[in-house]
C-alpha positions, 0 to 999 in steps of 0.5 A: 356243258356247266355254267360258268363261275364267272363271266366278263368282256377282257378288253384292251389286253397289253401283253409285254413279253420278256424271255427268261431263265427257267429256273426262276420260274420252279419255285411256281410250276404246279404239280403235273404240268411243264413249262411250254416253250414257244421256239425253246424260250420261255416266256412270262408275260405282265398283262394289262387290261379291262375286266368289264360287264363282270357277273359272278353265276349271272348276278352283277355285284355292286361296284364291281362292275368294271375294272381295271387287272395287271398280272404276272403269268407263265406259260405250262402245259398238262397232258390229260389223257394224251392231250396238252391242256395249254394254260397260264400260271399267275405269279400274281395278280393284281386288282383294285377291288377287295372283294374280287382279291379275297373270292379269287384267292379264296375259291381258287387259290390264287395270289390276288393284292388289292393296289390302287388303279386307273387306266385311260382309253384315248382313241384317236383319229389314227391311233389309241393310247391305251394305259393302266396304271397301279400304285406300290409304296406312293409310286405309280407303276404302268403299262401304256401302249400306242397302236394302230386302230384297225385290228388283224388277225393273229397268224397261226403259228406266230408268237402272238398265238402262243402267248394268248392261245392258253386256254387253262388256268393252274394253280398250285396249291401244295406240292403235290395238288394242282388246281385247274380251271378252263377260260373259254373265248374266241380266238383274239385281234390283235393291233399293230403296235407303235409305242410301249412305255412301262415301269414296274416296283419288279422287286416289291412286286414279283420278287427280286429273281424277276428284276434283271428280266422284267426291267428291261426291254420286252421281247415282245409286245402285243395290244389285243382287242380281248373278248366276251370270256367264260370262267368255268368253276370247280377248281378240279384238283389234278392228281 
């Protein structure tokens, strides 16, 4: 098995999920993939998490060991030798590190943006409060949740399983070229949700087409504990 390009821990993932019109995703859909639906519903997710213990090719990069990330993603699948490989496509990924943006955009052809960011975790006796913030045009956007402290297994066939069990990243390189990379991690656990607060500069970050969907109450919200992850290198082009 080849060695991973990147290893890290993805921790305390807030996943705010929205049902959207599939038409708005067509400009972002990579060639050879198709939208992956759950119960005939097309989802996008705004995801905030801590990118921790980061190593590239086994090496720690100074001042890039730990940082938050927020992204907007949707769900696709690709048929490879009669096997469906389910994955995600990132519309935008936000980090506070310019080097991360450069590497991700250059190596993987992703759409990263560097913005000021901060996060806070408060672990109380019966509740945890997890918060991710990013600054757009002098305005702090945020994802904030309150949740229980005991993780629970994700049920098979559930919406939470659909949202978390996609193990490939697909990138639209051009109208005819798609790159793919594998993301390896164990099955995650989630926490019982108590509350979500959010504020997004949707139009500035993601485009006007997403405003009717992302500035309303999410269809669902999950807080996943996360795990160690391996992002495999190569950016294989699907032909």
